[in-house]
NUKE-321326 format. One record per residue: chain; residue number from 1; x negated, z, y negated of N, C-alpha, C, CB in turn. Coordinates in Angstrom, 1 decimal, padded with zeros to 4 digits. Last residue first. Glycine has a CB too. Layout:
BEGIN
<vexlum chain="A" n="NUM" n_X="X" n_Z="Z" n_Y="Y" ca_X="X" ca_Z="Z" ca_Y="Y" c_X="X" c_Z="Z" c_Y="Y" cb_X="X" cb_Z="Z" cb_Y="Y"/>
...
end
This chain:
BEGIN
<vexlum chain="A" n="70" n_X="-002.6" n_Z="-020.4" n_Y="011.5" ca_X="-003.5" ca_Z="-021.5" ca_Y="010.5" c_X="-003.1" c_Z="-022.6" c_Y="011.0" cb_X="-005.2" cb_Z="-021.4" cb_Y="010.4"/>
<vexlum chain="A" n="69" n_X="-001.9" n_Z="-018.3" n_Y="012.5" ca_X="-000.9" ca_Z="-018.9" ca_Y="011.5" c_X="-001.5" c_Z="-019.9" c_Y="010.7" cb_X="-000.4" cb_Z="-017.9" cb_Y="010.5"/>
<vexlum chain="A" n="68" n_X="-003.1" n_Z="-018.3" n_Y="015.4" ca_X="-001.3" ca_Z="-018.8" ca_Y="015.3" c_X="-000.9" c_Z="-018.9" c_Y="013.6" cb_X="000.0" cb_Z="-017.1" cb_Y="016.2"/>
<vexlum chain="A" n="67" n_X="-005.3" n_Z="-017.7" n_Y="013.9" ca_X="-005.4" ca_Z="-018.9" ca_Y="014.2" c_X="-004.1" c_Z="-019.3" c_Y="015.1" cb_X="-006.7" cb_Z="-019.1" cb_Y="014.9"/>
<vexlum chain="A" n="66" n_X="-004.5" n_Z="-015.3" n_Y="012.5" ca_X="-005.5" ca_Z="-016.0" ca_Y="012.1" c_X="-004.8" c_Z="-017.1" c_Y="012.7" cb_X="-007.0" cb_Z="-015.6" cb_Y="012.7"/>
<vexlum chain="A" n="65" n_X="-004.0" n_Z="-013.5" n_Y="015.6" ca_X="-003.1" ca_Z="-013.7" ca_Y="014.4" c_X="-003.6" c_Z="-015.3" c_Y="013.4" cb_X="-003.5" cb_Z="-012.0" cb_Y="013.4"/>
<vexlum chain="A" n="64" n_X="-006.8" n_Z="-014.0" n_Y="016.6" ca_X="-005.5" ca_Z="-014.5" ca_Y="017.3" c_X="-004.2" c_Z="-014.9" c_Y="016.4" cb_X="-005.0" cb_Z="-013.3" cb_Y="018.2"/>
<vexlum chain="A" n="63" n_X="-008.0" n_Z="-012.2" n_Y="014.8" ca_X="-008.5" ca_Z="-013.5" ca_Y="015.0" c_X="-006.8" c_Z="-014.2" c_Y="015.8" cb_X="-010.3" cb_Z="-013.5" cb_Y="016.4"/>
<vexlum chain="A" n="62" n_X="-006.5" n_Z="-009.6" n_Y="015.1" ca_X="-006.5" ca_Z="-010.4" ca_Y="013.7" c_X="-006.5" c_Z="-011.6" c_Y="013.8" cb_X="-007.4" cb_Z="-010.2" cb_Y="012.9"/>
<vexlum chain="A" n="61" n_X="-006.7" n_Z="-009.4" n_Y="017.9" ca_X="-005.8" ca_Z="-009.2" ca_Y="017.7" c_X="-005.7" c_Z="-010.0" c_Y="016.3" cb_X="-005.7" cb_Z="-007.9" cb_Y="017.9"/>
<vexlum chain="A" n="60" n_X="-009.8" n_Z="-008.5" n_Y="017.7" ca_X="-009.1" ca_Z="-009.9" ca_Y="018.9" c_X="-007.8" c_Z="-010.2" c_Y="018.0" cb_X="-008.5" cb_Z="-009.2" cb_Y="021.0"/>
<vexlum chain="A" n="59" n_X="-010.4" n_Z="-006.6" n_Y="016.3" ca_X="-010.7" ca_Z="-007.8" ca_Y="015.9" c_X="-009.9" c_Z="-008.8" c_Y="016.6" cb_X="-012.0" cb_Z="-008.1" cb_Y="016.0"/>
<vexlum chain="A" n="58" n_X="-008.8" n_Z="-004.6" n_Y="018.2" ca_X="-008.3" ca_Z="-005.0" ca_Y="017.3" c_X="-008.7" c_Z="-006.2" c_Y="016.3" cb_X="-008.2" cb_Z="-004.0" cb_Y="017.0"/>
<vexlum chain="A" n="57" n_X="-010.9" n_Z="-005.1" n_Y="020.1" ca_X="-009.6" ca_Z="-005.4" ca_Y="021.1" c_X="-008.7" c_Z="-005.5" c_Y="019.3" cb_X="-009.1" cb_Z="-003.5" cb_Y="022.7"/>
<vexlum chain="A" n="56" n_X="-012.5" n_Z="-003.5" n_Y="018.9" ca_X="-013.0" ca_Z="-005.3" ca_Y="019.1" c_X="-011.7" c_Z="-005.6" c_Y="019.1" cb_X="-014.0" cb_Z="-005.9" cb_Y="020.7"/>
<vexlum chain="A" n="55" n_X="-011.8" n_Z="-001.0" n_Y="018.9" ca_X="-012.3" ca_Z="-001.7" ca_Y="017.3" c_X="-012.0" c_Z="-002.7" c_Y="017.8" cb_X="-013.9" cb_Z="-001.6" cb_Y="016.6"/>
<vexlum chain="A" n="54" n_X="-012.7" n_Z="000.0" n_Y="021.4" ca_X="-010.6" ca_Z="-000.7" ca_Y="021.2" c_X="-011.0" c_Z="-001.3" c_Y="019.0" cb_X="-008.4" cb_Z="001.8" cb_Y="021.5"/>
<vexlum chain="A" n="53" n_X="-015.5" n_Z="-000.5" n_Y="021.9" ca_X="-014.3" ca_Z="-001.5" ca_Y="022.2" c_X="-012.9" c_Z="-001.6" c_Y="021.7" cb_X="-014.2" cb_Z="-001.6" cb_Y="023.3"/>
<vexlum chain="A" n="52" n_X="-015.8" n_Z="001.6" n_Y="020.1" ca_X="-016.5" ca_Z="-000.1" ca_Y="019.3" c_X="-015.4" c_Z="-000.7" c_Y="020.3" cb_X="-018.7" cb_Z="-000.9" cb_Y="019.6"/>
<vexlum chain="A" n="51" n_X="-015.0" n_Z="003.8" n_Y="021.5" ca_X="-014.6" ca_Z="003.3" ca_Y="020.1" c_X="-014.4" c_Z="002.0" c_Y="019.6" cb_X="-015.4" cb_Z="003.6" cb_Y="019.5"/>
<vexlum chain="A" n="50" n_X="-016.5" n_Z="003.4" n_Y="023.8" ca_X="-014.9" ca_Z="003.0" ca_Y="024.0" c_X="-014.2" c_Z="003.5" c_Y="022.9" cb_X="-014.2" cb_Z="003.5" cb_Y="025.3"/>
<vexlum chain="A" n="49" n_X="-019.1" n_Z="004.0" n_Y="022.5" ca_X="-018.7" ca_Z="002.2" ca_Y="023.2" c_X="-017.0" c_Z="002.6" c_Y="023.3" cb_X="-019.7" cb_Z="001.7" cb_Y="025.4"/>
<vexlum chain="A" n="48" n_X="-018.4" n_Z="006.7" n_Y="021.9" ca_X="-018.7" ca_Z="005.1" ca_Y="020.8" c_X="-018.4" c_Z="004.6" c_Y="021.6" cb_X="-020.1" cb_Z="004.3" cb_Y="020.2"/>
<vexlum chain="A" n="47" n_X="-017.9" n_Z="007.7" n_Y="024.0" ca_X="-017.4" ca_Z="007.8" ca_Y="022.7" c_X="-017.7" c_Z="006.7" c_Y="022.0" cb_X="-017.9" cb_Z="008.8" cb_Y="022.0"/>
<vexlum chain="A" n="46" n_X="-020.5" n_Z="007.4" n_Y="025.0" ca_X="-019.2" ca_Z="007.2" ca_Y="026.1" c_X="-018.2" c_Z="007.0" c_Y="024.4" cb_X="-018.7" cb_Z="009.0" cb_Y="027.7"/>
<vexlum chain="A" n="45" n_X="-022.5" n_Z="008.7" n_Y="023.8" ca_X="-022.4" ca_Z="007.8" ca_Y="023.7" c_X="-020.9" c_Z="007.1" c_Y="024.6" cb_X="-023.8" cb_Z="007.5" cb_Y="023.8"/>
<vexlum chain="A" n="44" n_X="-021.4" n_Z="011.6" n_Y="023.3" ca_X="-020.9" ca_Z="010.5" ca_Y="022.3" c_X="-021.8" c_Z="009.2" c_Y="022.3" cb_X="-020.9" cb_Z="011.2" cb_Y="020.7"/>
<vexlum chain="A" n="43" n_X="-018.7" n_Z="012.7" n_Y="026.2" ca_X="-020.5" ca_Z="012.4" ca_Y="025.6" c_X="-020.4" c_Z="011.5" c_Y="024.2" cb_X="-021.6" cb_Z="011.3" cb_Y="027.0"/>
<vexlum chain="A" n="42" n_X="-017.0" n_Z="013.0" n_Y="026.5" ca_X="-017.4" ca_Z="012.1" ca_Y="027.5" c_X="-018.7" c_Z="011.8" c_Y="027.1" cb_X="-016.6" cb_Z="011.0" cb_Y="027.7"/>
<vexlum chain="A" n="41" n_X="-014.9" n_Z="015.3" n_Y="025.9" ca_X="-016.2" ca_Z="015.7" ca_Y="026.1" c_X="-017.1" c_Z="014.2" c_Y="027.3" cb_X="-016.0" cb_Z="017.6" cb_Y="027.0"/>
<vexlum chain="A" n="40" n_X="-012.4" n_Z="015.1" n_Y="024.4" ca_X="-012.5" ca_Z="014.6" ca_Y="025.5" c_X="-013.9" c_Z="014.9" c_Y="026.4" cb_X="-012.3" cb_Z="013.3" cb_Y="025.3"/>
<vexlum chain="A" n="39" n_X="-012.8" n_Z="015.3" n_Y="021.3" ca_X="-012.1" ca_Z="016.3" ca_Y="022.5" c_X="-012.4" c_Z="016.2" c_Y="024.0" cb_X="-010.6" cb_Z="016.0" cb_Y="022.4"/>
<vexlum chain="A" n="38" n_X="-013.0" n_Z="012.8" n_Y="020.5" ca_X="-014.0" ca_Z="013.8" ca_Y="020.4" c_X="-013.7" c_Z="015.2" c_Y="021.5" cb_X="-014.0" cb_Z="014.3" cb_Y="018.7"/>
<vexlum chain="A" n="37" n_X="-010.9" n_Z="010.8" n_Y="021.3" ca_X="-012.1" ca_Z="011.2" ca_Y="022.1" c_X="-012.8" c_Z="012.4" c_Y="021.8" cb_X="-013.1" cb_Z="010.3" cb_Y="022.0"/>
<vexlum chain="A" n="36" n_X="-009.1" n_Z="011.4" n_Y="018.5" ca_X="-009.1" ca_Z="011.6" ca_Y="019.7" c_X="-010.0" c_Z="011.6" c_Y="020.8" cb_X="-008.5" cb_Z="011.0" cb_Y="020.0"/>
<vexlum chain="A" n="35" n_X="-011.7" n_Z="010.4" n_Y="016.7" ca_X="-011.0" ca_Z="012.1" ca_Y="016.9" c_X="-010.1" c_Z="012.3" c_Y="017.6" cb_X="-010.3" cb_Z="012.7" cb_Y="015.8"/>
<vexlum chain="A" n="34" n_X="-011.4" n_Z="007.6" n_Y="017.7" ca_X="-013.1" ca_Z="008.8" ca_Y="017.4" c_X="-012.6" c_Z="010.2" c_Y="017.6" cb_X="-014.0" cb_Z="008.9" cb_Y="015.3"/>
<vexlum chain="A" n="33" n_X="-009.6" n_Z="007.1" n_Y="016.8" ca_X="-009.3" ca_Z="006.9" ca_Y="017.9" c_X="-011.0" c_Z="007.8" c_Y="018.7" cb_X="-008.8" cb_Z="005.0" cb_Y="018.0"/>
<vexlum chain="A" n="32" n_X="-009.9" n_Z="007.4" n_Y="014.2" ca_X="-008.5" ca_Z="008.2" ca_Y="014.5" c_X="-009.1" c_Z="008.1" c_Y="016.3" cb_X="-006.5" cb_Z="007.0" cb_Y="013.9"/>
<vexlum chain="A" n="31" n_X="-011.4" n_Z="005.1" n_Y="014.1" ca_X="-011.5" ca_Z="006.4" ca_Y="013.3" c_X="-011.1" c_Z="007.6" c_Y="013.7" cb_X="-011.0" cb_Z="006.3" cb_Y="012.4"/>
<vexlum chain="A" n="30" n_X="-010.0" n_Z="002.8" n_Y="015.3" ca_X="-011.4" ca_Z="003.4" ca_Y="015.4" c_X="-011.7" c_Z="004.4" c_Y="015.1" cb_X="-012.3" cb_Z="002.9" cb_Y="014.9"/>
<vexlum chain="A" n="29" n_X="-008.0" n_Z="002.2" n_Y="013.5" ca_X="-007.7" ca_Z="002.6" ca_Y="014.5" c_X="-009.0" c_Z="003.0" c_Y="015.1" cb_X="-007.1" cb_Z="001.7" cb_Y="015.2"/>
<vexlum chain="A" n="28" n_X="-009.3" n_Z="001.8" n_Y="010.7" ca_X="-008.7" ca_Z="003.6" ca_Y="011.3" c_X="-008.2" c_Z="003.5" c_Y="011.9" cb_X="-008.1" cb_Z="004.5" cb_Y="010.8"/>
<vexlum chain="A" n="27" n_X="-010.5" n_Z="-000.7" n_Y="011.2" ca_X="-011.2" ca_Z="000.7" ca_Y="011.0" c_X="-010.8" c_Z="002.0" c_Y="011.0" cb_X="-011.6" cb_Z="000.6" cb_Y="010.0"/>
<vexlum chain="A" n="26" n_X="-008.4" n_Z="-001.7" n_Y="011.5" ca_X="-008.9" ca_Z="-002.0" ca_Y="012.4" c_X="-009.8" c_Z="-000.8" c_Y="012.4" cb_X="-009.4" cb_Z="-003.5" cb_Y="012.5"/>
<vexlum chain="A" n="25" n_X="-006.9" n_Z="-001.7" n_Y="008.6" ca_X="-006.4" ca_Z="-000.7" ca_Y="009.4" c_X="-007.1" c_Z="-001.2" c_Y="010.9" cb_X="-004.6" cb_Z="-000.6" cb_Y="009.3"/>
<vexlum chain="A" n="24" n_X="-008.9" n_Z="-002.9" n_Y="007.4" ca_X="-008.8" ca_Z="-001.5" ca_Y="006.7" c_X="-008.4" c_Z="-000.8" c_Y="008.3" cb_X="-007.4" cb_Z="-001.3" cb_Y="005.2"/>
<vexlum chain="A" n="23" n_X="-008.3" n_Z="-005.3" n_Y="008.0" ca_X="-009.3" ca_Z="-004.8" ca_Y="008.2" c_X="-009.7" c_Z="-003.5" c_Y="008.0" cb_X="-010.0" cb_Z="-005.5" cb_Y="007.8"/>
<vexlum chain="A" n="22" n_X="-005.7" n_Z="-005.5" n_Y="007.0" ca_X="-006.2" ca_Z="-005.8" ca_Y="008.4" c_X="-007.1" c_Z="-005.3" c_Y="008.5" cb_X="-006.3" cb_Z="-006.9" cb_Y="009.0"/>
<vexlum chain="A" n="21" n_X="-006.7" n_Z="-005.5" n_Y="004.4" ca_X="-005.4" ca_Z="-004.1" ca_Y="004.9" c_X="-006.1" c_Z="-004.3" c_Y="006.2" cb_X="-003.2" cb_Z="-004.2" cb_Y="004.8"/>
<vexlum chain="A" n="20" n_X="-007.9" n_Z="-007.4" n_Y="003.9" ca_X="-008.1" ca_Z="-006.7" ca_Y="003.6" c_X="-007.5" c_Z="-004.9" c_Y="004.1" cb_X="-008.1" cb_Z="-007.4" cb_Y="002.8"/>
<vexlum chain="A" n="19" n_X="-005.6" n_Z="-009.7" n_Y="003.9" ca_X="-006.7" ca_Z="-009.4" ca_Y="004.6" c_X="-007.7" c_Z="-008.6" c_Y="004.6" cb_X="-007.1" cb_Z="-010.1" cb_Y="004.7"/>
<vexlum chain="A" n="18" n_X="-004.3" n_Z="-008.7" n_Y="001.5" ca_X="-003.3" ca_Z="-008.7" ca_Y="002.8" c_X="-004.7" c_Z="-008.7" c_Y="004.0" cb_X="-002.1" cb_Z="-010.5" cb_Y="002.9"/>
<vexlum chain="A" n="17" n_X="-006.3" n_Z="-009.3" n_Y="-000.4" ca_X="-005.2" ca_Z="-007.8" ca_Y="-000.1" c_X="-004.9" c_Z="-007.8" c_Y="000.9" cb_X="-003.9" cb_Z="-007.6" cb_Y="-000.7"/>
<vexlum chain="A" n="16" n_X="-005.9" n_Z="-011.8" n_Y="000.0" ca_X="-007.2" ca_Z="-011.0" ca_Y="-000.3" c_X="-006.7" c_Z="-009.4" c_Y="000.2" cb_X="-007.6" cb_Z="-011.2" cb_Y="-002.2"/>
<vexlum chain="A" n="15" n_X="-002.6" n_Z="-013.0" n_Y="-001.0" ca_X="-003.7" ca_Z="-013.1" ca_Y="000.2" c_X="-005.4" c_Z="-011.9" c_Y="001.1" cb_X="-004.2" cb_Z="-014.5" cb_Y="-000.5"/>
<vexlum chain="A" n="14" n_X="-003.3" n_Z="-011.3" n_Y="-003.3" ca_X="-002.3" ca_Z="-011.3" ca_Y="-002.4" c_X="-002.9" c_Z="-011.3" c_Y="-001.1" cb_X="-001.4" cb_Z="-012.4" cb_Y="-002.5"/>
<vexlum chain="A" n="13" n_X="-006.4" n_Z="-010.9" n_Y="-005.6" ca_X="-004.8" ca_Z="-011.7" ca_Y="-005.3" c_X="-004.2" c_Z="-011.0" c_Y="-003.7" cb_X="-005.1" cb_Z="-013.7" cb_Y="-005.1"/>
<vexlum chain="A" n="12" n_X="-006.7" n_Z="-007.3" n_Y="-007.8" ca_X="-007.0" ca_Z="-008.5" ca_Y="-006.1" c_X="-005.7" c_Z="-009.6" c_Y="-006.2" cb_X="-006.5" cb_Z="-007.2" cb_Y="-003.9"/>
<vexlum chain="A" n="11" n_X="-005.8" n_Z="-006.8" n_Y="-009.3" ca_X="-007.1" ca_Z="-006.7" ca_Y="-009.1" c_X="-007.6" c_Z="-007.4" c_Y="-008.5" cb_X="-007.3" cb_Z="-005.8" cb_Y="-008.8"/>
<vexlum chain="A" n="10" n_X="-002.8" n_Z="-007.6" n_Y="-010.6" ca_X="-004.0" ca_Z="-008.4" ca_Y="-011.0" c_X="-006.1" c_Z="-008.2" c_Y="-010.9" cb_X="-003.6" cb_Z="-008.4" cb_Y="-012.3"/>
<vexlum chain="A" n="9" n_X="-001.5" n_Z="-005.4" n_Y="-009.8" ca_X="-002.0" ca_Z="-004.9" ca_Y="-011.1" c_X="-003.1" c_Z="-006.2" c_Y="-011.5" cb_X="-002.8" cb_Z="-003.1" cb_Y="-011.0"/>
<vexlum chain="A" n="8" n_X="-001.0" n_Z="-006.4" n_Y="-007.6" ca_X="000.5" ca_Z="-006.3" ca_Y="-008.4" c_X="-000.2" c_Z="-005.8" c_Y="-009.3" cb_X="002.0" cb_Z="-005.4" cb_Y="-007.8"/>
<vexlum chain="A" n="7" n_X="-003.2" n_Z="-005.7" n_Y="-005.8" ca_X="-002.7" ca_Z="-006.9" ca_Y="-005.8" c_X="-001.7" c_Z="-007.3" c_Y="-007.3" cb_X="-001.8" cb_Z="-006.9" cb_Y="-004.4"/>
<vexlum chain="A" n="6" n_X="-002.7" n_Z="-002.9" n_Y="-006.1" ca_X="-003.9" ca_Z="-003.9" ca_Y="-006.8" c_X="-003.7" c_Z="-004.8" c_Y="-006.9" cb_X="-005.0" cb_Z="-004.1" cb_Y="-006.3"/>
<vexlum chain="A" n="5" n_X="-000.5" n_Z="-002.6" n_Y="-004.1" ca_X="-000.6" ca_Z="-002.5" ca_Y="-005.3" c_X="-001.4" c_Z="-002.7" c_Y="-006.4" cb_X="-000.5" cb_Z="-001.9" cb_Y="-005.4"/>
<vexlum chain="A" n="4" n_X="-002.2" n_Z="-003.8" n_Y="-001.7" ca_X="-001.1" ca_Z="-004.4" ca_Y="-003.1" c_X="-000.7" c_Z="-004.2" c_Y="-003.8" cb_X="-000.3" cb_Z="-004.8" cb_Y="-003.2"/>
<vexlum chain="A" n="3" n_X="-003.6" n_Z="-001.5" n_Y="-002.1" ca_X="-003.9" ca_Z="-003.1" ca_Y="-001.7" c_X="-003.2" c_Z="-003.5" c_Y="-002.7" cb_X="-003.4" cb_Z="-003.9" cb_Y="-000.2"/>
<vexlum chain="A" n="2" n_X="-001.9" n_Z="000.5" n_Y="-001.8" ca_X="-002.7" ca_Z="000.6" ca_Y="-002.2" c_X="-003.4" c_Z="-000.7" c_Y="-002.7" cb_X="-003.2" cb_Z="001.3" cb_Y="-001.5"/>
<vexlum chain="A" n="1" n_X="-000.7" n_Z="-000.3" n_Y="000.8" ca_X="000.2" ca_Z="000.6" ca_Y="-000.2" c_X="-001.3" c_Z="000.2" c_Y="-001.4" cb_X="000.6" cb_Z="003.0" cb_Y="000.5"/>
end
């Protein structure tokens, strides 16, 4: 919502705000996955790998959306 607010104030263009919002959601997904997995006692290495895999899935979803809409 903040990015769309910036686009309403002509700080960002709407398509750029939407793309930045998609990447922000991938970063938030990885962050919250890290918060959820840190109590699982998997170790830092396994937690980081799982977090990166989840972020990679988010990136694949964004790329598929871009492919479908272009």
